[in-house]
Structure formats: C-alpha cells, structure tokens
FIMI-100878 format. One record per residue (C-alpha): residue number from 1; y, z, x; chain. Coordinates in nm, 3 decimals, always signed. Example, Ala and Ser with C-alpha at 12.3 -4.5 7.8 and 13.67 -1.06 7.14 Angstrom:
// FIMI-100878
NODE   n       Y       Z       X chain
NODE   1  -0.450  +0.780  +1.230     A
NODE   2  -0.106  +0.714  +1.367     A
// end
This chain:
// FIMI-100878
NODE   n       Y       Z       X chain
NODE   1  +2.211 +13.817  +5.067     A
NODE   2  +2.192 +14.087  +5.403     A
NODE   3  +2.201 +14.432  +5.371     A
NODE   4  +2.348 +14.627  +5.645     A
NODE   5  +2.351 +15.028  +5.603     A
NODE   6  +2.500 +15.293  +5.817     A
NODE   7  +2.392 +15.653  +5.734     A
NODE   8  +2.436 +15.985  +5.853     A
NODE   9  +2.275 +16.294  +5.651     A
NODE  10  +2.603 +16.368  +5.437     A
NODE  11  +2.646 +15.956  +5.279     A
NODE  12  +2.508 +15.648  +5.343     A
NODE  13  +2.752 +15.382  +5.324     A
NODE  14  +2.588 +14.941  +5.228     A
NODE  15  +2.769 +14.650  +5.284     A
NODE  16  +2.609 +14.344  +5.048     A
NODE  17  +2.752 +14.025  +5.257     A
NODE  18  +2.659 +13.686  +5.242     A
NODE  19  +2.553 +13.463  +5.562     A
NODE  20  +2.860 +13.443  +5.694     A
NODE  21  +2.966 +13.790  +5.617     A
NODE  22  +3.146 +13.764  +5.392     A
NODE  23  +3.089 +14.113  +5.133     A
NODE  24  +2.964 +14.007  +4.799     A
NODE  25  +3.041 +14.353  +4.658     A
NODE  26  +3.278 +14.660  +4.752     A
NODE  27  +3.133 +14.888  +4.991     A
NODE  28  +2.867 +15.089  +4.804     A
NODE  29  +2.799 +15.455  +4.900     A
NODE  30  +2.491 +15.661  +4.826     A
NODE  31  +2.375 +16.003  +4.960     A
NODE  32  +2.232 +16.037  +5.314     A
NODE  33  +1.935 +15.920  +5.380     A
NODE  34  +1.790 +16.140  +5.678     A
NODE  35  +1.394 +16.057  +5.694     A
NODE  36  +1.343 +16.339  +5.905     A
NODE  37  +1.491 +16.582  +5.643     A
NODE  38  +1.391 +16.408  +5.291     A
NODE  39  +1.072 +16.285  +5.106     A
NODE  40  +0.979 +15.972  +5.051     A
NODE  41  +1.036 +16.052  +4.649     A
NODE  42  +1.405 +16.166  +4.715     A
NODE  43  +1.433 +15.821  +4.935     A
NODE  44  +1.354 +15.621  +4.678     A
NODE  45  +1.578 +15.809  +4.405     A
NODE  46  +1.816 +15.794  +4.617     A
NODE  47  +1.856 +15.424  +4.679     A
NODE  48  +1.790 +15.371  +4.299     A
NODE  49  +2.054 +15.554  +4.151     A
NODE  50  +2.336 +15.271  +4.284     A
NODE  51  +2.303 +15.006  +3.994     A
NODE  52  +2.443 +14.730  +4.219     A
NODE  53  +2.157 +14.688  +4.539     A
NODE  54  +1.905 +14.779  +4.215     A
NODE  55  +2.062 +14.452  +4.034     A
NODE  56  +2.062 +14.245  +4.320     A
NODE  57  +1.757 +14.384  +4.571     A
NODE  58  +1.531 +14.082  +4.507     A
NODE  59  +1.807 +13.876  +4.697     A
NODE  60  +1.825 +14.055  +4.973     A
NODE  61  +1.689 +13.833  +5.236     A
NODE  62  +1.721 +14.107  +5.563     A
NODE  63  +1.805 +14.468  +5.570     A
NODE  64  +1.930 +14.636  +5.847     A
NODE  65  +1.946 +15.029  +5.837     A
NODE  66  +2.055 +15.244  +6.092     A
NODE  67  +2.055 +15.621  +6.005     A
NODE  68  +2.026 +16.012  +6.150     A
NODE  69  +1.663 +16.069  +6.147     A
NODE  70  +1.536 +15.717  +6.256     A
NODE  71  +1.456 +15.804  +6.620     A
NODE  72  +1.098 +15.924  +6.586     A
NODE  73  +0.839 +15.660  +6.475     A
NODE  74  +0.681 +15.844  +6.148     A
NODE  75  +1.037 +15.950  +5.957     A
NODE  76  +1.152 +15.583  +6.026     A
NODE  77  +0.821 +15.432  +5.948     A
NODE  78  +0.840 +15.601  +5.630     A
NODE  79  +1.153 +15.518  +5.561     A
NODE  80  +1.093 +15.129  +5.636     A
NODE  81  +0.782 +15.147  +5.365     A
NODE  82  +1.065 +15.262  +5.106     A
NODE  83  +1.292 +15.033  +5.193     A
NODE  84  +1.051 +14.768  +5.182     A
NODE  85  +0.885 +14.855  +4.855     A
NODE  86  +1.288 +14.858  +4.732     A
NODE  87  +1.392 +14.520  +4.871     A
NODE  88  +1.050 +14.306  +4.826     A
NODE  89  +1.191 +13.997  +4.947     A
NODE  90  +1.368 +14.108  +5.259     A
NODE  91  +1.237 +14.181  +5.648     A
NODE  92  +1.352 +14.524  +5.739     A
NODE  93  +1.468 +14.687  +6.061     A
NODE  94  +1.526 +15.069  +6.099     A
NODE  95  +1.690 +15.197  +6.386     A
NODE  96  +1.853 +15.528  +6.496     A
NODE  97  +2.223 +15.563  +6.445     A
NODE  98  +2.278 +15.533  +6.795     A
NODE  99  +2.195 +15.162  +6.764     A
NODE 100  +2.502 +15.146  +6.554     A
NODE 101  +2.734 +15.319  +6.731     A
NODE 102  +2.676 +15.129  +6.992     A
NODE 103  +2.660 +14.733  +6.854     A
NODE 104  +3.025 +14.836  +6.701     A
NODE 105  +3.154 +14.995  +6.963     A
NODE 106  +3.060 +14.748  +7.246     A
NODE 107  +3.144 +14.411  +7.042     A
NODE 108  +2.993 +14.068  +7.116     A
NODE 109  +3.045 +14.149  +7.487     A
NODE 110  +2.747 +14.422  +7.478     A
NODE 111  +2.923 +14.625  +7.783     A
NODE 112  +2.712 +14.862  +7.904     A
NODE 113  +2.834 +15.236  +7.784     A
NODE 114  +2.732 +15.557  +7.713     A
NODE 115  +2.724 +15.605  +7.336     A
NODE 116  +2.811 +15.925  +7.175     A
NODE 117  +2.783 +16.017  +6.775     A
NODE 118  +2.946 +16.334  +6.642     A
NODE 119  +2.940 +16.330  +6.287     A
NODE 120  +2.712 +16.555  +6.092     A
NODE 121  +2.555 +16.542  +6.359     A
NODE 122  +2.508 +16.473  +6.748     A
NODE 123  +2.347 +16.267  +6.983     A
NODE 124  +2.409 +16.052  +7.306     A
NODE 125  +2.265 +15.741  +7.475     A
NODE 126  +2.295 +15.495  +7.677     A
NODE 127  +2.357 +15.168  +7.625     A
NODE 128  +2.223 +14.884  +7.894     A
NODE 129  +2.316 +14.584  +7.706     A
NODE 130  +2.024 +14.563  +7.536     A
NODE 131  +1.845 +14.911  +7.488     A
NODE 132  +1.894 +15.216  +7.462     A
NODE 133  +1.800 +15.517  +7.726     A
NODE 134  +1.838 +15.850  +7.530     A
NODE 135  +1.706 +16.164  +7.763     A
NODE 136  +1.708 +16.358  +7.474     A
NODE 137  +1.430 +16.451  +7.228     A
NODE 138  +1.659 +16.578  +6.927     A
NODE 139  +1.554 +16.899  +6.738     A
NODE 140  +1.758 +16.903  +6.504     A
NODE 141  +2.054 +17.077  +6.315     A
NODE 142  +1.890 +17.439  +6.412     A
NODE 143  +1.856 +17.458  +6.791     A
NODE 144  +2.086 +17.080  +6.905     A
NODE 145  +2.368 +16.897  +6.739     A
NODE 146  +2.608 +17.055  +6.963     A
NODE 147  +2.976 +16.951  +6.875     A
NODE 148  +2.869 +16.801  +6.531     A
NODE 149  +2.997 +16.884  +6.192     A
NODE 150  +2.709 +17.109  +6.157     A
NODE 151  +2.762 +17.290  +6.477     A
NODE 152  +3.102 +17.364  +6.433     A
NODE 153  +3.015 +17.460  +6.063     A
NODE 154  +2.804 +17.734  +6.188     A
NODE 155  +3.052 +17.828  +6.374     A
NODE 156  +3.343 +17.937  +6.162     A
NODE 157  +3.088 +18.074  +5.948     A
NODE 158  +2.972 +18.295  +6.207     A
NODE 159  +3.329 +18.393  +6.314     A
NODE 160  +3.425 +18.478  +5.996     A
NODE 161  +3.169 +18.714  +5.924     A
NODE 162  +3.240 +18.869  +6.249     A
NODE 163  +3.577 +18.869  +6.208     A
NODE 164  +3.626 +18.681  +6.511     A
NODE 165  +3.913 +18.387  +6.317     A
NODE 166  +4.237 +18.514  +6.298     A
NODE 167  +4.315 +18.701  +5.989     A
NODE 168  +4.530 +18.430  +5.885     A
NODE 169  +4.264 +18.169  +5.882     A
NODE 170  +4.013 +18.427  +5.730     A
NODE 171  +4.195 +18.423  +5.431     A
NODE 172  +4.292 +18.018  +5.419     A
NODE 173  +3.934 +18.039  +5.491     A
NODE 174  +3.790 +18.285  +5.211     A
NODE 175  +4.032 +18.056  +4.955     A
NODE 176  +3.921 +17.727  +5.042     A
NODE 177  +3.507 +17.851  +5.064     A
NODE 178  +3.290 +18.043  +4.836     A
NODE 179  +3.139 +18.253  +5.087     A
NODE 180  +2.968 +18.479  +4.945     A
NODE 181  +2.642 +18.573  +5.127     A
NODE 182  +2.394 +18.503  +4.851     A
NODE 183  +2.585 +18.131  +4.765     A
NODE 184  +2.576 +18.103  +5.150     A
NODE 185  +2.216 +18.148  +5.201     A
NODE 186  +2.079 +17.958  +4.888     A
NODE 187  +2.251 +17.687  +5.005     A
NODE 188  +2.073 +17.728  +5.410     A
NODE 189  +1.779 +17.836  +5.298     A
NODE 190  +1.679 +17.732  +4.924     A
NODE 191  +1.901 +17.403  +4.891     A
NODE 192  +1.786 +17.034  +5.023     A
NODE 193  +2.014 +16.913  +5.372     A
NODE 194  +2.155 +17.275  +5.482     A
NODE 195  +2.308 +17.052  +5.787     A
NODE 196  +2.540 +16.858  +5.566     A
NODE 197  +2.567 +17.213  +5.395     A
NODE 198  +2.693 +17.389  +5.711     A
NODE 199  +2.899 +17.018  +5.834     A
NODE 200  +3.130 +17.031  +5.520     A
NODE 201  +3.298 +17.382  +5.641     A
NODE 202  +3.416 +17.139  +5.998     A
NODE 203  +3.683 +16.989  +5.777     A
NODE 204  +3.877 +17.290  +5.746     A
NODE 205  +3.957 +17.306  +6.181     A
NODE 206  +4.126 +16.958  +6.116     A
NODE 207  +4.331 +17.132  +5.821     A
NODE 208  +4.413 +17.364  +6.063     A
NODE 209  +4.452 +17.158  +6.398     A
NODE 210  +4.817 +17.372  +6.468     A
NODE 211  +4.611 +17.686  +6.566     A
NODE 212  +4.549 +17.810  +6.902     A
NODE 213  +4.196 +17.950  +6.786     A
NODE 214  +4.093 +17.576  +6.599     A
NODE 215  +4.171 +17.371  +6.929     A
NODE 216  +3.983 +17.593  +7.176     A
NODE 217  +3.672 +17.610  +6.899     A
NODE 218  +3.719 +17.175  +6.932     A
NODE 219  +3.733 +17.192  +7.269     A
NODE 220  +3.460 +17.417  +7.358     A
NODE 221  +3.212 +17.276  +7.161     A
NODE 222  +3.303 +16.861  +7.315     A
NODE 223  +3.219 +17.136  +7.647     A
NODE 224  +2.921 +17.190  +7.555     A
NODE 225  +2.833 +16.860  +7.432     A
NODE 226  +3.007 +16.696  +7.757     A
NODE 227  +2.746 +16.949  +7.926     A
NODE 228  +2.434 +16.904  +7.758     A
NODE 229  +2.445 +16.515  +7.618     A
NODE 230  +2.691 +16.318  +7.835     A
NODE 231  +2.583 +16.526  +8.153     A
NODE 232  +2.278 +16.334  +8.117     A
NODE 233  +2.413 +16.045  +8.234     A
NODE 234  +2.609 +16.157  +8.509     A
NODE 235  +2.480 +15.870  +8.714     A
NODE 236  +2.715 +15.602  +8.501     A
NODE 237  +2.998 +15.790  +8.435     A
NODE 238  +3.212 +15.670  +8.668     A
NODE 239  +3.075 +15.283  +8.645     A
NODE 240  +3.060 +15.315  +8.244     A
NODE 241  +3.276 +15.402  +7.947     A
NODE 242  +3.194 +15.668  +7.735     A
NODE 243  +3.230 +15.568  +7.340     A
NODE 244  +3.208 +15.807  +7.032     A
NODE 245  +3.105 +15.740  +6.681     A
NODE 246  +3.168 +15.937  +6.347     A
NODE 247  +3.405 +16.160  +6.177     A
NODE 248  +3.435 +16.474  +6.388     A
NODE 249  +3.454 +16.234  +6.682     A
NODE 250  +3.746 +16.052  +6.478     A
NODE 251  +3.970 +16.366  +6.398     A
NODE 252  +3.854 +16.531  +6.785     A
NODE 253  +4.015 +16.230  +6.985     A
NODE 254  +4.323 +16.426  +7.125     A
NODE 255  +4.101 +16.716  +7.213     A
NODE 256  +3.852 +16.480  +7.337     A
NODE 257  +3.988 +16.320  +7.538     A
NODE 258  +4.165 +16.639  +7.713     A
NODE 259  +3.800 +16.727  +7.796     A
NODE 260  +3.684 +16.407  +7.902     A
NODE 261  +3.962 +16.445  +8.230     A
NODE 262  +3.870 +16.812  +8.258     A
NODE 263  +3.517 +16.754  +8.300     A
NODE 264  +3.516 +16.345  +8.448     A
NODE 265  +3.406 +16.070  +8.199     A
NODE 266  +3.645 +15.761  +8.028     A
NODE 267  +3.672 +15.722  +7.680     A
NODE 268  +3.601 +15.442  +7.596     A
NODE 269  +3.630 +15.369  +7.177     A
NODE 270  +3.650 +15.581  +6.864     A
NODE 271  +3.462 +15.414  +6.582     A
NODE 272  +3.473 +15.647  +6.262     A
NODE 273  +3.267 +15.417  +6.060     A
NODE 274  +3.036 +15.122  +6.245     A
NODE 275  +2.939 +14.964  +5.929     A
NODE 276  +3.249 +14.709  +5.987     A
NODE 277  +3.077 +14.600  +6.374     A
NODE 278  +2.773 +14.647  +6.249     A
NODE 279  +2.829 +14.338  +5.981     A
NODE 280  +2.998 +14.124  +6.268     A
NODE 281  +2.712 +14.150  +6.505     A
NODE 282  +2.409 +14.091  +6.249     A
NODE 283  +2.535 +13.800  +6.123     A
NODE 284  +2.615 +13.635  +6.461     A
NODE 285  +2.253 +13.742  +6.590     A
NODE 286  +2.139 +13.518  +6.231     A
NODE 287  +2.387 +13.242  +6.307     A
NODE 288  +2.221 +13.245  +6.676     A
NODE 289  +1.901 +13.244  +6.593     A
NODE 290  +1.960 +12.928  +6.351     A
NODE 291  +2.083 +12.729  +6.593     A
// end
C-alpha cells in the first residue's frame, strides 16, 4: 500500500492506493501536520485519530509526505520519526510542500517552472526538472507568507479594526465572525495554529469579490508576493511558466492573471489540491524502479 499525504497548516489530505494507483479507500483528511509549529506528541495524536489509517498502517510500504514546515531539517526529521513509528513497515519520504506543487503541476514532462504556493501559507521556488531552488528562507506566518490565507486574514482584521474596510463589508464581516478582541487575541496568542486561524478569515474575500475593496486587496497581496518571491527568479520569467497551487491561488486566478500581465510573468496551471497528481507521479516512479 502506498500512502501519499499533502499537508498544509490547516488540513492534511491522505490517499491510500495500491501499486497501480487505484484508491483503496476514499480520501482521508486530518488536521494539518506542520512540524515547524506542532510538537511531536500533537503530530502523533493527530494521525492516530484517523481510523482507516490506524487499521491499515502496517500494510503501508511507502509513505510520501509533503507538507508546510518540512523545508528545514529539524522539523522534517521529527515528522519522519513520527511517521516511521506509525507506519513501521514503510519507507518514509518527507519533503516540503513546494515539491508537491511541482510534481503535480509539471506532470510527467517534469518541465522547468517557477512553482508558487498560496494556501494557508505561501512559498515560491524554481523547479529545474529535478530539484528545487528556493532562494528565500521562510520566517513563517508572522513575518513572511505574502498573499497567503493568513496574510489576507491579517489584512482584513486590521482594516476592520482601523475602520479602513467599507462600512457595508464591516457589517457583513462582523456578522460572519466573532470579532471581539478577547476572542481574537486568545486565538492568536494562546491557541495552537494561529496562522490557520488567521487564514480562516480569507474566505470572506471570495464571498465578496464584486467589491472594489476586495479586488484591490487581493491584487495588492499578489503584487507584494510577486515582488518579494516570484521576482527572486526574474531570469526565468521569460522562459518558463509560473505555476500556482493552493486554495488562495485557485480562487484568485483572475487577479493573478491580471497582475501577471502587469508585472511581466506567464501564468501556467492552477492546482487547488495537488494530491491526485502526486499519486500519478509516485506510481510511475515506482514502476520505473521495478523495470
């Protein structure tokens, strides 16, 4: 049994398939497993809550895990150890989520491209067909993550509290969410996963895209991400496409295309959830290794 996981900070999707790529069960979902944020005990308990995987964990021969927070050695090593303990008979391979976006978006051709992730967090790398070149070390949601869900959630909260949001949207925003300062501060400073909490507000943008305020908010975030991240790879922008993965990118396709024309890069494909493409990639790689 092959296990493929695609994890952000908010949620983690799991597919369990046979050697031909045929799903053995429906897609499973757990809370996100970000080892840069969660401690070992929390990682293990989150996985253990899924009954399907608990009942079949000893059948796994390969586990391919792609996730936020897996781009640095210490968190990735900790998660690898947790997975190895949980899937005792499997070969464990943990990579950062940008590889998932790369493998899913470039397909079997493995053509070079700039790969962007805009989900709960954000990231950008250049994929040369084999490896990733990542030129910015992420300092996490509090400092970086431009144009991510938590970035836009933070912007919306600030604009609401500073009264910079149009009044009709302020009313809608306050009706949809509990915006009391005590609740917000508790979630940001006392509860786990404050980045996912911030990202939960981003949905409001896509429910109100007809607003000029929202359109400008999305575009300003994409421009900032282009300047800080995509422009790290300026030498490739005229030669290779820029692919996007993640829910924020998926729902902001129109704005991304407009900013792309404005700032000089070519948009490639959008992958909301890369996990199906990952299955195809790994099944093909395993079959190659056998032949």
